[in-house]
Each structure stands twice: as C-alpha cells, then as structure tokens.
C-alpha positions in Angstrom: -0.4 -7.3 10.0 2.2 -5.2 11.3 2.8 -3.4 14.6 4.6 -0.4 15.3 7.8 -0.3 17.4 7.1 -0.5 21.3 8.3 2.7 21.7 5.8 4.4 19.5 2.8 3.1 21.7 4.2 4.6 24.7 5.8 7.8 23.6 3.7 11.1 24.9 0.6 11.8 22.6 0.5 15.2 20.6 -1.0 18.3 22.6 -3.7 18.4 20.3 -5.5 15.3 21.7 -6.4 16.5 25.0 -6.6 20.3 23.5 -8.5 20.0 20.8 -10.1 16.4 21.1 -10.3 16.3 25.0 -8.8 12.7 25.3 -5.7 12.2 28.3 -4.6 9.2 26.3 -5.1 6.8 22.9 -7.6 4.0 22.7 -5.8 0.9 22.1 -4.4 0.9 18.7 -4.2 4.6 17.8 -1.4 5.8 18.5 0.8 3.4 16.1 -2.1 4.0 13.1 -1.8 7.9 13.9 2.1 7.5 13.8 2.2 5.8 10.6 -0.2 8.2 9.0 1.4 11.5 10.0 4.6 10.5 8.7 2.7 9.6 5.1 2.7 5.9 5.1 0.3 4.3 3.0 -2.2 2.7 5.6 -4.9 0.1 5.6 -6.6 0.0 9.0 -9.1 -2.3 10.1 -10.6 -1.4 13.3 -13.7 -2.3 15.2 -17.1 0.1 14.8 -16.5 2.6 17.8 -13.0 1.7 18.1 -11.9 5.5 17.0 -11.0 5.1 13.3 -12.3 9.1 12.6 -9.4 10.2 14.9 -6.8 8.1 13.7 -7.1 10.3 10.3 -8.3 13.8 11.8 -5.7 14.2 13.9 -2.6 13.6 11.4 -4.8 16.2 9.0 -3.8 18.7 11.9 -0.2 17.5 12.0 0.6 17.6 8.8 0.8 20.4 6.2 -1.7 20.8 3.6 -5.6 19.7 3.4 -6.5 16.3 3.7 -9.5 14.7 1.8 -11.5 12.5 3.1 -13.3 10.2 1.1 -16.7 9.1 2.9 -19.7 7.6 1.7 -22.8 9.8 3.1 -23.5 13.1 2.9 -25.4 13.3 6.2 -22.2 11.4 8.1 -20.0 14.2 6.3 -22.0 16.7 7.8 -21.8 15.4 11.1 -18.1 14.8 11.4 -17.6 18.1 9.8 -19.9 20.0 12.4 -18.4 18.1 15.4 -14.7 19.4 13.9 -16.2 22.8 14.3 -17.6 22.5 17.5 -13.8 21.7 18.7 -12.3 24.2 16.5 -11.0 22.6 13.5 -11.3 24.3 10.0 -13.2 21.3 8.5 -15.8 21.6 5.3 -17.5 19.3 2.6 -18.2 19.9 -0.9 -21.4 17.8 -1.0 -24.7 18.0 -3.2 -26.4 18.8 0.0 -24.3 22.1 0.9 -26.1 25.3 0.6 -24.3 28.5 -1.4 -23.0 29.5 1.6 -21.3 26.7 3.1 -19.8 26.1 -0.1 -18.3 30.0 -0.3 -17.1 29.2 3.5 -15.3 26.2 2.4 -13.6 27.7 -0.5 -12.8 30.8 1.7 -10.9 28.6 4.1 -8.9 26.9 1.3 -7.9 30.3 -0.5 -7.0 31.3 3.2 -4.6 28.4 3.7 -6.8 27.6 6.9 -8.9 24.4 5.7 -7.4 21.2 7.4 -10.2 18.9 6.2 -11.9 18.6 3.0 -14.9 15.8 2.7 -16.5 14.6 -0.2 -18.3 11.5 -1.8 -16.9 9.3 -3.7 -19.6 9.5 -6.8 -17.9 13.5 -6.8 -14.6 11.9 -8.1 -16.4 11.2 -11.7 -15.9 14.8 -12.7 -12.8 15.9 -14.3 -13.1 19.4 -12.5 -13.0 17.5 -9.1 -9.6 16.1 -10.0 -8.3 19.5 -11.5 -9.5 21.1 -8.2 -7.7 18.6 -5.9 -4.5 19.0 -7.9 -4.4 23.0 -6.9 -5.3 23.3 -3.4 -2.2 21.5 -1.8 -3.7 17.9 -0.8 -1.3 16.2 1.3 -3.4 13.1 2.6 -6.3 10.9 1.2 -8.3 9.2 3.7 -10.8 6.4 2.7 -13.5 5.9 5.3 -16.0 2.5 5.1 -13.1 1.2 2.5 -14.7 -2.0 2.3 -16.9 -0.6 -0.1 -14.5 -0.8 -2.7 -14.6 -4.4 -2.8 -17.2 -6.8 -4.5 -16.9 -9.0 -1.6 -18.0 -6.6 1.2 -21.6 -5.8 1.6 -21.6 -2.1 0.8 -20.0 -2.3 -2.8 -19.9 1.2 -4.2 -18.7 1.1 -7.8 -17.3 5.0 -7.4 -14.7 4.0 -4.9 -12.7 2.3 -7.5 -12.1 5.8 -8.3 -10.2 6.6 -5.7 -6.9 4.6 -6.6 -6.7 6.7 -9.5 -7.0 9.7 -7.5 -4.0 8.7 -5.2 -2.1 8.2 -8.4 -3.0 11.6 -9.6 -2.3 13.1 -6.8 0.8 11.2 -5.7 0.2 11.4 -1.9 -0.4 8.2 0.9 -3.4 7.0 1.5 -4.9 5.7 4.6 -8.0 3.4 4.3 -10.3 2.4 7.4 -13.2 0.2 7.6 -14.9 -1.8 10.5 -14.7 -5.1 8.6 -13.0 -7.0 6.1 -12.0 -10.6 6.0 -9.2 -11.9 3.7 -10.7 -11.4 0.6 -12.1 -7.7 1.1 -8.8 -6.9 2.4 -6.9 -8.4 -0.6 -9.4 -6.4 -3.0 -9.1 -3.2 -1.1 -5.4 -3.5 -1.6 -5.4 -4.6 -5.1 -7.9 -1.5 -6.2 -7.1 1.6 -3.8 -3.1 0.8 -3.4 -2.7 -0.8 -7.0 -1.8 -4.3 -5.3 1.5 -2.3 -3.5 0.5 -3.8 0.3 0.3 -0.3 2.7 1.3 -0.7 6.1 -1.5 -2.5 7.5 -3.2 -3.0 11.1 -5.8 -5.1 12.0 -7.0 -4.0 15.8 -8.9 -6.5 18.0 -12.4 -6.8 17.1 -13.9 -6.8 20.6 -16.7 -4.6 21.8 -16.6 -5.9 25.1 -19.2 -2.9 26.0 -21.8 -4.4 24.0 -23.8 -7.4 25.0 -24.8 -10.3 22.6 -27.9 -12.4 22.5 -29.4 -14.4 20.3 -33.3 -15.9 20.4 -35.3 -18.0 18.4 -38.3 -16.4 17.1 -41.7 -16.9 19.1 -43.6 -14.5 18.2 -41.1 -12.0 17.0 -43.2 -8.6 17.5 -43.9 -9.6 21.0 -40.4 -10.0 21.8 -39.4 -7.0 19.8 -41.9 -5.0 21.8 -40.7 -6.7 24.9 -37.2 -6.0 24.5 -37.7 -1.7 23.5 -40.2 -1.9 26.7 -37.4 -2.9 29.1 -35.1 -0.2 27.5 -37.9 2.5 27.0 -36.0 6.0 26.4 -33.1 5.0 25.0 -32.1 5.2 21.4 -32.1 2.1 19.2 -32.3 0.8 16.1 -34.4 -2.2 15.3 -33.6 -3.9 11.6 -36.3 -5.9 9.8 -36.0 -7.8 6.5 -38.5 -6.2 4.3 -39.9 -2.8 3.9 -43.2 -3.5 5.2 -42.0 -5.0 8.4 -40.3 -1.7 9.2 -43.7 -0.1 8.7 -45.7 -2.2 10.9 -43.1 -2.9 13.8 -42.6 1.1 13.8 -46.4 1.3 14.0 -46.5 -0.7 17.0 -43.7 0.9 19.0 -45.4 4.1 18.6 -48.5 2.3 19.9 -46.8 0.8 22.7 -45.5 4.5 23.9 -42.0 4.7 22.3 -40.9 7.7 20.0 -40.0 5.6 16.8 -40.2 5.6 13.0 -39.7 3.4 10.1 -36.6 4.0 7.3 -36.2 2.2 4.0 -35.1 2.2 0.6 -38.6 3.0 -0.8 -39.0 6.4 1.1 -38.5 9.7 -0.9 -35.1 11.0 -0.2 -36.6 14.2 1.6 -38.4 11.6 4.0 -35.0 9.6 4.9 -33.4 12.7 5.2 -35.8 13.8 8.1 -35.6 10.2 9.8 -31.7 10.8 9.9 -31.9 14.1 11.4 -34.3 13.5 13.8 -32.3 10.1 15.0 -29.1 12.6 15.2 -30.7 15.0 17.4 -33.2 13.4 19.3 -32.8 11.3 22.6 -34.5 8.0 23.0 -35.7 7.3 19.4 -36.1 4.5 17.7 -35.7 3.7 14.1 -37.2 0.3 12.6 -35.0 -0.3 9.2 -34.0 -2.0 6.8 -30.4 -2.5 5.9 -30.3 0.8 4.0 -30.3 2.5 7.2 -26.8 2.8 9.2 -23.7 3.4 7.2 -22.8 6.7 7.9 -24.8 6.6 11.2 -22.0 8.6 13.4 -24.3 8.6 16.5 -22.2 7.8 19.7 -25.0 7.0 22.0 -26.9 4.3 20.2 -27.8 1.9 23.6 -29.3 -1.0 21.6 -29.8 -2.7 18.3 -32.1 -5.5 17.8 -32.4 -7.6 14.5 -36.2 -8.8 14.0 -34.9 -10.8 10.9 -31.6 -12.8 10.5 -28.7 -10.7 8.8 -27.4 -12.2 6.0 -23.6 -12.6 6.9 -21.5 -12.6 9.9 -19.9 -9.1 8.6 -23.4 -7.7 7.9 -23.9 -8.7 11.6 -21.1 -7.0 13.3 -21.4 -3.5 11.7 -24.8 -3.3 12.3 -24.4 -4.2 16.1 -21.3 -2.0 16.3 -23.5 0.9 15.8 -24.5 0.4 19.0 -22.3 1.9 22.4 -20.0 3.9 20.1 -19.2 5.9 22.8 -17.9 3.2 24.9 -20.8 2.7 27.7 -22.8 -0.3 28.3 -25.2 -1.4 25.2 -27.0 -4.5 24.2 -28.4 -6.5 21.3 -30.7 -9.2 20.5 -31.2 -11.1 16.9 -34.2 -12.9 16.5 -33.9 -16.1 13.9 -35.9 -18.9 12.7 -36.0 -21.5 9.7 -37.7 -19.0 7.6 -34.8 -17.0 7.9 -32.5 -19.7 7.3 -34.4 -20.6 4.2 -34.8 -16.9 2.6 -31.3 -16.5 3.0 -30.0 -19.7 1.5 -32.5 -19.0 -1.3 -30.9 -15.5 -2.1 -27.7 -16.9 -2.4 -28.7 -20.1 -4.7 -31.0 -17.8 -6.7 -28.3 -14.9 -7.3 -26.6 -14.5 -10.5 -23.0 -14.9 -8.6 -20.7 -17.3 -9.7 -20.2 -20.6 -7.9 -17.1 -19.5 -5.9 -19.0 -16.7 -4.9 -21.9 -18.6 -3.9 -19.7 -21.0 -1.7 -18.2 -18.2 -0.1 -21.8 -16.6 0.7 -23.0 -20.1 2.1 -19.9 -20.2 4.0 -20.3 -17.0 5.6 -24.0 -17.8 6.2 -22.6 -20.6 7.9 -20.5 -18.5 10.5 -23.5 -16.5 11.3 -25.7 -19.5 12.2 -22.8 -21.1 14.0 -23.0 -18.0 15.9 -26.7 -18.4 16.5 -26.7 -21.9 17.4 -23.4 -21.4 19.8 -23.3 -23.5 23.0 -21.2 -21.5 24.6 -20.1 -18.3 25.0 -21.1 -16.1 21.8 -18.0 -13.6 21.7 -15.6 -16.3 21.4 -17.3 -17.7 18.4 -17.9 -14.3 16.8 -13.9 -13.2 17.6 -12.9 -16.9 16.3 -14.5 -15.8 13.0 -12.2 -12.7 12.7 -8.9 -15.0 13.8 -9.0 -13.8 17.4 -8.9 -16.2 20.4 -10.2 -14.3 23.4 -11.7 -15.9 26.8 -15.1 -16.3 27.8 -16.8 -12.6 27.8 -19.6 -12.6 30.6 -21.2 -10.6 28.7 -23.3 -11.9 26.3 -26.5 -14.5 27.2 -24.8 -17.4 27.2 -22.8 -16.4 29.6 -25.3 -15.2 31.8 -27.5 -18.4 31.3 -25.3 -21.4 29.9 -27.6 -23.8 28.0 -28.2 -27.3 28.5 -27.0 -29.4 25.8 -28.0 -32.9 25.0 -26.8 -35.6 22.5 -28.8 -34.8 19.4 -27.1 -37.6 17.4 -29.9 -40.1 17.2 -32.3 -37.2 16.7 -30.5 -35.8 13.8 -29.9 -39.3 12.3 -33.8 -40.1 12.4 -34.1 -36.9 10.8 -31.9 -37.5 7.8 -33.5 -41.0 7.5 -36.9 -39.3 6.9 -35.4 -37.0 4.1 -33.6 -40.0 2.3 -36.5 -42.2 2.7 -38.8 -39.4 1.0 -36.2 -38.6 -1.9 -35.5 -34.8 -0.4 -38.7 -33.8 -1.5 -40.2 -32.2 1.4 -39.9 -29.5 4.0 -39.9 -29.9 7.7 -43.4 -29.4 8.5 -44.2 -33.1 6.3 -40.9 -34.3 8.0 -42.2 -33.9 11.4 -45.3 -35.1 10.9 -43.8 -38.4 9.4 -41.1 -38.5 12.6 -44.2 -38.0 15.2 -46.6 -40.6 13.6 -49.3 -37.9 12.8 -51.5 -39.5 9.9 -52.6 -36.5 8.0 -54.1 -36.8 4.9 -50.9 -36.0 2.8 -49.0 -38.6 5.2 -51.6 -41.1 3.9 -52.0 -40.2 0.4 -48.1 -40.2 -0.4 -47.9 -43.5 1.5 -45.7 -42.3 4.1 -47.3 -43.5 6.9 -45.7 -47.1 5.6 -42.3 -46.0 6.0 -40.0 -47.4 8.6 -39.3 -44.0 10.3 -43.1 -43.3 10.7 -43.9 -42.6 14.5 -40.1 -43.1 15.2 -39.6 -39.7 16.7 -42.5 -39.5 19.3 -40.0 -38.8 22.4 -39.9 -35.4 21.2 -43.0 -32.8 20.4 -43.7 -30.6 17.4 -41.7 -27.8 19.1 -39.1 -29.6 20.0 -38.6 -31.4 16.4 -38.7 -27.9 14.9 -35.7 -27.1 17.0 -33.9 -29.9 15.9 -34.6 -29.0 12.2 -33.8 -25.7 12.8 -30.2 -26.8 14.4 -29.5 -29.0 11.6 -29.9 -25.8 9.2 -28.2 -23.9 11.4 -25.2 -26.4 11.3 -25.4 -26.9 7.5 -26.3 -30.5 7.7 -29.8 -29.5 5.5 -30.1 -26.8 3.0 -33.4 -25.9 1.3 -33.5 -26.4 -2.5 -35.1 -23.7 -4.2 -35.8 -25.8 -7.2 -38.0 -27.8 -5.1 -40.0 -24.9 -3.3 -37.8 -25.5 -0.2 -37.4 -28.7 0.1 -34.5 -29.8 2.4 -31.8 -31.7 1.0 -28.7 -33.3 2.6 -25.3 -31.8 2.7 -22.1 -33.4 2.5 -21.6 -32.4 6.5 -24.6 -34.5 7.1 -23.0 -37.7 5.9 -20.5 -38.6 8.9 -23.5 -38.0 11.2 -25.9 -40.7 9.3 -23.2 -43.3 8.8 -22.5 -43.4 12.6 -18.8 -41.9 12.1 -19.5 -38.6 13.9 -21.7 -37.3 16.8 -23.5 -33.7 17.1 -24.3 -31.7 20.2 -27.6 -30.1 20.2 -29.2 -27.3 22.6 -32.5 -27.9 24.5 -34.5 -25.0 23.0 -36.1 -23.0 25.7 -37.8 -20.4 24.0 -37.2 -17.2 26.3 -38.8 -13.6 26.3 -36.8 -11.0 24.7 -36.4 -9.3 28.3 -35.8 -12.3 30.5 -32.0 -11.5 30.7 -30.9 -9.9 34.1 -32.0 -6.5 35.0 -31.0 -3.8 32.1 -27.6 -2.2 33.2 -28.4 1.6 34.1 -26.0 3.9 32.9 -25.2 5.5 36.3 -26.2 4.8 39.9 -29.7 5.4 41.5 -27.6 8.4 43.4 -26.4 10.2 40.0 -29.4 9.3 37.9 -31.1 12.6 38.5 -28.2 14.7 37.5 -27.5 12.7 34.6 -30.9 13.5 33.2 -30.5 17.0 33.9 -27.2 17.2 31.9 -28.9 15.5 28.9 -31.6 18.4 29.3 -29.0 21.2 29.1 -27.4 19.2 26.6 -30.5 18.5 24.5 -31.7 22.5 24.6 -28.0 23.4 23.7 -28.0 21.0 20.6 -31.9 22.4 19.5 -30.5 25.9 20.0 -27.5 25.0 18.0 -29.4 22.7 15.5 -26.7 19.9 15.7 -26.9 16.4 17.2 -26.6 16.4 20.9 -23.5 14.3 20.8 -21.7 17.4 18.8 -22.4 19.2 22.3 -21.1 15.9 24.7 -21.2 12.2 24.2 -22.9 10.3 26.8 -19.9 9.2 28.1 -19.0 12.4 28.9 -21.8 13.0 30.4 -21.7 9.9 32.4 -18.3 11.0 33.7 -19.7 14.3 35.2 -22.8 12.6 36.7 -20.2 10.6 38.6 -17.5 12.7 39.3 -19.4 15.9 40.0 -16.7 18.5 39.0 -17.1 21.5 41.3 -14.8 23.9 38.9 -13.7 24.2 35.3 -10.1 22.7 36.4 -11.8 19.7 37.4 -14.1 19.5 34.5 -11.4 19.8 31.9 -10.1 16.3 33.3 -13.1 14.9 31.7 -12.7 12.5 29.0 -14.1 14.5 25.6 -13.8 17.9 26.7 -10.9 20.0 24.9 -10.1 23.6 25.2 -13.1 24.8 22.9 -15.8 22.7 24.3 -14.7 24.0 28.1 -14.6 27.3 26.7 -18.0 27.1 25.0 -19.8 24.8 27.4 -18.0 24.4 30.4 -20.1 27.1 32.7 -23.4 26.0 31.3 -22.9 22.5 32.8 -20.9 23.5 35.8 -23.8 25.8 36.9 -26.2 22.3 36.3 -23.7 20.5 38.9 -22.9 23.1 41.5 -25.8 25.9 40.7 -23.5 28.2 40.4 -20.8 29.3 37.5 -17.3 30.0 38.0 -16.0 33.3 36.5 -12.5 33.5 35.0 -10.2 35.0 32.6 -10.4 33.7 29.2 -6.8 33.3 29.2 -7.3 31.3 32.9 -10.0 29.4 31.0 -8.0 28.1 28.1 -5.2 26.6 30.7 -8.0 24.4 32.6 -7.9 22.2 29.4 -4.0 21.8 29.6 -3.8 21.1 33.1 -1.8 24.3 33.8 -4.7 25.9 36.1 -3.7 25.2 39.3 -0.2 26.4 38.7 -1.6 29.6 36.8 -3.7 29.9 40.3 -0.4 29.3 42.6 1.5 32.0 40.3 -1.4 34.6 41.1 -1.4 34.1 44.5 2.4 34.4 44.6 2.2 37.7 42.9 -0.9 38.9 45.1 1.8 38.6 47.7 4.8 40.3 45.9 2.6 43.2 44.3 4.3 45.6 46.7 7.3 43.6 47.2 8.3 41.4 50.1 8.6 44.6 52.6 5.2 45.7 51.4 5.7 49.4 50.4 7.1 49.3 46.9 4.9 50.8 44.0 2.2 48.2 43.1 3.4 45.9 39.9 1.6 43.0 38.1 1.7 40.7 35.6 -1.3 40.7 32.6 -3.2 37.8 32.5 -1.8 36.6 29.3 1.7 36.5 30.6 1.1 34.7 33.5 -1.2 32.3 31.4 2.1 31.6 28.9 4.7 31.6 32.1 2.5 28.7 33.7 3.3 26.4 30.9 7.0 27.2 30.9 9.7 25.0 32.5 11.4 25.8 35.6 14.7 25.1 33.7 13.9 27.9 31.2 15.2 30.4 33.7 16.5 33.1 31.0 13.3 32.4 28.9 11.0 33.7 32.0 13.5 36.6 32.8 12.9 37.7 28.9 9.1 37.2 29.2 8.7 38.8 32.2 11.1 42.0 31.7 13.9 43.3 34.1 11.5 45.0 36.7 8.8 42.2 37.2 11.9 39.4 37.1 13.5 41.7 40.1 10.3 41.3 41.9 8.6 38.2 40.9 11.3 35.6 39.1 12.4 33.7 41.9 9.0 33.2 43.4 7.6 32.2 40.1 10.5 29.5 39.6 9.6 27.9 43.0 6.2 27.3 41.8 6.9 26.2 38.8 9.6 23.4 40.1 7.0 22.7 42.4 4.2 22.1 39.6 7.1 20.0 37.9 
C-alpha cells in the first residue's frame, strides 16, 4: 500500500473543508486520499466504517471540474447522502427508481445548468445502454464506487451489477476511486481485477482501529435475557441487534417492545414498503432499536448508533467488523456485544460444508470463521486479536471486555486430551452431549445401550461439571480442534490441529468460563457529564423538531458529536458556534440562531454577510473593522461628513491580507481609503 509524500499530509486543507463540511482538519489518512483523487489518480481506499470515506470523494468532486458519478448500493443510502450534501449547500442529486418526477426533473435542470457536482446511482442502472449514453453526454470527470467489496465473490455482499463498473470506467475514460471498509487480500485483488482491469490503482490501507467502540463477547446463557439486559442498560439509545433467523428478529423485537423499548424488526422476507418504513424510522427517530438479519445494514448512514449487539454469531470476521462498524460513526463512544455458543459454531461450519463452493473456497471460509472464533475465545485484548487479522499490531486497547476484566486461564491440555480420546474411542460418531455423559460417568440408557460405560475414558472427567465440559467442547470447536460432521448429524470429528495435543506434542490454554450477564461490565459511559446532560437533551429536542419539520434524518441537521460539543462548550455567539466540528457556513446560517437560543436563551441578530464570516474564522476581524469604522465615521476630528462602508465591503476586507495594501485601497475607493485605510490595515496586521 502506498503513502502520500509527508508534505501532502501536513499542507493546509482546502477552505471548502471548513466552510462547507464544517471541519477544521482532516481525519487521519483522509488528506492523502483526497489529494490523490483530486489529482485524477485511480484509487482504491480501504478505510474503517466511520473513518470518513464519503468525504474522500465528495470534497474532490467540489475541487474538480465536471460531475462525479457515485455508484452506491442502496437507494436509502443515496437519498441520505444527497440530503446531507444539499443541507450544506452542495448541488447533488440521485437518479433512482425511488425518485419522484420533481426530484428527477431537478437533477436534470442542475445538469443542464452546469451546476450539479455529484450524481448518485445504483449499479443496476448501468445495465441500461441509455445510462451509458447519458453519462457520455454530461461531462463526467470522476467515478466513485462506494462499498467496492460488492464486486468480489470473496466479499460478503456480492452484487453482480458491480461487475459493469469496470466497463463504465473504460467507456468514459475517466479516473475511478473505489472505497470499502473491509477487504482482505483476496478481495483487494479481485477489486483491482474487476474495476481497474488488473492495473494496480494507487492504494491506501488505512488503520482499521475504531477506538471509540467497546468490544465484548459472551457465551450464550439465556440469550434473550442477555440482550434485554444489555438494551435496558442503554435505554433511549439507538441500537441494532442482529439475529440469525427471520423468526428470531420478530420474536426479539416483540420482547424489547414488551420491555418498554421502541423496537421493530427487519428481514428480507418483509414487503419492500415495510422495509422502507423501518429504514425511514431508524434514520429519523432517536432511540429506536432495529432487530434484524444481515439484510439490514449496508448503506445505513446513521452516525449516532450507540450500540450493536449480535444475538447469534456472525458468519465471518469481515461480516462482524462491518456490522459493529455501524456503531459510533460520529466518533462518540459506542458499544458492542456478541453472543455465541456451540450451536452457532455447528451452524456456521455446516453452512460452509454443505455449500456449493469449490473446496478451496470452503477452506478459506473455514479459515475466516476460525479467525472470528479466535476473537470470541481470545484470552487477552480483543482489539489486538481483531486488528492482527487486518495485519496491524496494536497495543492493548483498554476498551474491550478483556481489558476491563482479564479472564482466568488454566492449562486445558489434559481436559482436551480426555475429550479427544472420548471422540476417538466412539469412532467420531457422537456430539458433545453424549461425549460429556461418557466423560462425567453418567450412565444414561444410551451410554449403556452402546456399551460406552465400559470404555477406559468412562468417568475420567469427574473433576468438571456438565457446564464446564460444555465450555471445554465449545472452546475446542472455537480453536478448530474439532468440527461437526454434517454427514453424521453434527457428530464431532477431529481436525489435524488436534493431533499434536493428543500426542502430547503441544499444550493449550483455556479460559475459565465465567458466564456473565450482558450488563455486568462497568457503568455505561455517559455521552456528556451529568451537568451537561440536560442541555444535550434540549439540543436533541430542538434537532428532532427541525428534522421532523423538514422530513429529514436528525443527523442531517447536526450529528450527536456536534451536539455533544455544543453542550460541553456552550457557545455564546455565532462566532464561537462556528468553531464547533460539523458546522459549516450553510448550517451556521440556517440553524445557528435556533441552537444558540437553546443554549443562551437569546439569538444573535447579525447581518448575513457577517454571519457567513463566522464560519471562515474572520468574524472577529469584521467586528474590529466595524469598531474602527464607528470611531472614524466623522474622521479623527469628529467634524467631517459621515462616511461608512457597506457590510459586504467590510466582509470582503476582513478576508484580505494586510500585505495587499493596493488591493485594499482599490476595494475601498479613494474617499474611503483616505479616511479608513491606515486604521483598517492596522486591524488586518493584528489579525494576521
């Protein structure tokens, strides 16, 4: 993976970053990607969910001539991004099957007027020859591909229509920038082959760490109760719970509603209109919980999801990372919980073994599952285990359950050897339940019928109870020492990895399985201090009212992170508010006084030209010029004919440099320059 020259990372960001998007600086890694895309290089950027991928093509679209076409997988995601861009004053539109006639007409008017900068469309639209003809006519200068892993058979969200994007790039002969949150080496190779015709793009592999997300796993012990306890400790916060089956989503959503939560279910078997209703509710409502299958998630752009729980084990570490990454996209604290048990492991193994994929693909899928199980059964910092999979080597994080409460570990070699011996002596024909009866010496009818009470291993494991042996077998499955055999109804068979332990050539450590309630971790971290909490609630109420009036998601007005900073810093003027992250010129003009009134109980009446300066950091300079002008309105002697400058002239002056004395004189004109130029120059020198 390449890196930009050091000076590119530290050069001054373009003014649009502050004035339009409201950010004083780039997030780590963004600046070099923005520079490469702006310069017209082909780019493949692997960035963590919540790492700011969208900005890496939206800002270059404003800096380049022509239109940037954005290929995005979901209509809901496109609509949200278009609304967010329009809210900050960017001309953006989408051509989708969900458009009204008025929306489509507005897009075409902006194209014909030469104003449109970003045009969103789904990959399925590329199947039409008319689409290619249209794109060849409208001055496309860049293609951006969101969720680029969808092009790969190795990716977990394969979309066949993504395969047409490479042909589009060749037909338009323009640069292409592809973005995704998760892509291992196989996926990256396939993206390069399918989108860039095998010619290596400029590639960026940004750090995958999301330090604001707390990681936690727990063995299943009444999973419904565990999820309900986890949600109860975070009541009023937006969250997602993933389930392995459609029926479970409906059942768990009902249980959450019965417990007093705002909750709904979502799965692929629902009518399209019902799914859209859930997507809309989740985008707009604070504190809603969606209980869903993996059909829900890709394209969810809600930045203030505070937690993600898995009621069942995901299918791979990539899927897990993508799904938990939907929490805390605004950078504020977020939490996760993943429940797992032996039945999850059996299900995932069987899905791989019974699939139609070729042997090498099945082997790779088992390896991916092993990585996730290794994370679930980790003995030390989970973030280290997760990031090592993505070829990073971090320090212990201090923000996972194992850093919060280190687990007790014991030498499990003898226990594992006893279990493996029981498997061998029963010809790899039985599941863990029967094997535990043998090891514990439990004379069931089945044990006597099969003659297994005569085996040498019968009763050799009385030092552990049934639940402890269940934990041993689960960890053996997690370490891929045994696998369920789908041809023998889930009977456990040994893998090659078990042989060194069985022969006494290797040892293994296991965790003492203390099954914990889901909420038995340190107190949930508050978003703000107790003192600032009432103000944050009031700001959220104002945001909700504005969003409902405009029929847009709440985060289109302001994200949680922006409101948290407001509550903590309590700005007393628009100038101070303009310094808050996420507030650009358009949003300051539109919402500044609304939120200032919540904080101070009053609004600040400013000339529009002065208000716009607040977002550019020149407001205080304008005020100083205005003060000097007031003193010199009748000249230094106080007897001359009154003379002043229009507000727009002072606004232009506030953004000029003192070195440009000639330009200042030309702006003021001869009469005003004679009276004000020297004093104004002193102000500008002081501001510099």
